[in-house]
N, C-alpha and C positions, 0 to 999 in steps of 0.2 A: 953471350952465353959462355959460361966456363965449362970445360969438359974435364972430368976427373976419371981417368982410366980405372982407378981402384973401385970407384962406385959402379962403373959399367961392368967390370968383371965380377963384382960381389953380388949383383942382382940375380938371385936364384931363379926368379920367374923368367927373366930374360934368357938366362943360361939354358933353360929347358926348351927354348925355341931353336929352330934350325938356323944355320948360318945365313940363309937367304932371308928369313924373317928378321933376324937381328940387323941385317943390312938395310932392310926396308924401314925398320924402326929408327935407325940413325937418320935416314932421309926424312922421315916423319918428324923427328925431333928438330931437325934443321928448319923445316917449314914452320913448325909450331913456335920456334924461338923468334921468328920474325913476323909472326901473325899480329893482327890488330889487337888481339887479346893474347898476350904472351902465354904460351903453354897450350893453346887451343889450336887444333888443325883447321884453320880457316884461311880462305883466300878471298879478299875483298869482302870480308864480313860474312861469307857463306861457308858452311861446313863442306869439306871435301868428301865426295862419295868415292867408291872404289874406281870408277871410270876416270874421275878427275885426278885422283892420286896416281893411277896407272900412267896417264899422259905425262904428269909432272916428273915421275921417276923413270920413265922409259921402259916400262914393263907391260905385259899383257894384262888386260882387265881380269881374266879368270885367275891368273897367278897372283895378282895383287890382292884380289878378294880372298884367296886361299891363305895367303901370308898374313893378312890383317886378321882373319879368323883365328889363325894359330896364335898370334900375339894376344888377341882378346881371350882365347881359351885359357892362356896361362896368366891372365890378369896383368899384363904388362902396362896397359893404359886403362883409363877410365872414360866414361861417356857422361856428358851432362844430361839433363832431362830432355833435351832436344835431340839426343843421339850424337852430338859432336864429340869427337875424340879429343882428349886432353891428357897431358902428362902431369901427374900430381907433383913431381919434383920441380918442374919448371914453374908451375903456378905458385907453389910455396915460395920459391926463390923470388919471384916477381912481387908477391905480397910483402915479403920481408924487406926487399929493397924499397918499396913504396912507403912502408911504415917507418923505416929508418930515415928516409928523406923528409917525411912530414916532421919528425922529431928534430931533425937537424935544422930545418928551416925556421923554427920558432925559438925565440929566447925564452928564458924563464918568465920574464915580465909579460911577454906576449901570451904565454900559456896561462898565466894567472888572469890577465885581462880578458881572455876569451871564456873564462868560467861563467856560464850563464845557466838559466833554469833548464831543468831536464827536458821539458816540452820544446823549448826553443832550440836546445841542443839537438834533439831528435830531428826536428824540422831542418836544421842546418845540415845535419849529416845526410839526410835523404836527398836534399838539394845538391849537396856536393858529390855524393857517391852514386846517385841515381838508384834505380831499382834493379840492382845486380849484386849478388853476394861477392864480397871482397875475397873470400877464401876459395870458393869453388867455381865462381863465375856464373852461377845459376841465375836465370832471369825470371824464375817462377817463385812466387811467394808461398807462404807468407814470409815477410821480411821483418827483422828485428834489428834494433840498434845494439851492438855488442861493445863492451868495454875491452879494448885491446889489452890493457893491464887491468885485471878485475878490481873492483872497488875493495874487495876483501884483502887485496894485496897492495893497497895504497893508490890505486888508479883513481882518476878524477872523472868528472862529467865534462871536461873540456872537449870540444870537438876534435882536437888532435888525438885524443885517446878513445875516440868512438869511430865505429865503422859499421857499414851495413852487412848483415849476415842473414842467410836463410836459416829457418828454424833448425834443420838438421845440423848445420855447422855450429850454430850457436849452442845447441844442446850438447853436442859432442865436445866442444871446447870448455864447457862448464868449469869456471873457477881456475882456469889455467892461463898463465901468460901466453900470448900468441906464439912466442918463439918455442916454448916447451911443447905446446899443443901441435904446432906444425912439424916439429922434429919427430914427434911420436906417431904421426899419421902414416 
């Protein structure tokens, strides 16, 4: 995880929080960065509740719950549909890295050779990515196959240009390249 002080200082939502809440957020970011699902506050695949978090950071449970509430009040983090806390920026960075790696690992010939019918491509993408949104990490459907680079902008039906997305993410990304969409979120 790279840390950019200018981004930290420029986050107005975070700046509205107390110094104690900002310190807790930094601890939470460190935990989320090394999670099984980068960006999500999980330990051994389980969301951390305030008691777990308090033990990990060495604070009392009431104070931790109060500070998490302060961070949430100002919209510093998001929660998935199961209530798990996640950092939007860490998730975006992880998705961008994964997409760049997929593109780097395939030659142009391999990309052309993997161009297959849409139904077969959908099946291959769901088998590869499972039933989890690549963008927000949601495990609740309905799921759709999304073109990373939209067809209207020259994207193909190659599996390397396809990913699983929940309907809200797919709709909000509509017709934008993933890099542009992620930067604007």
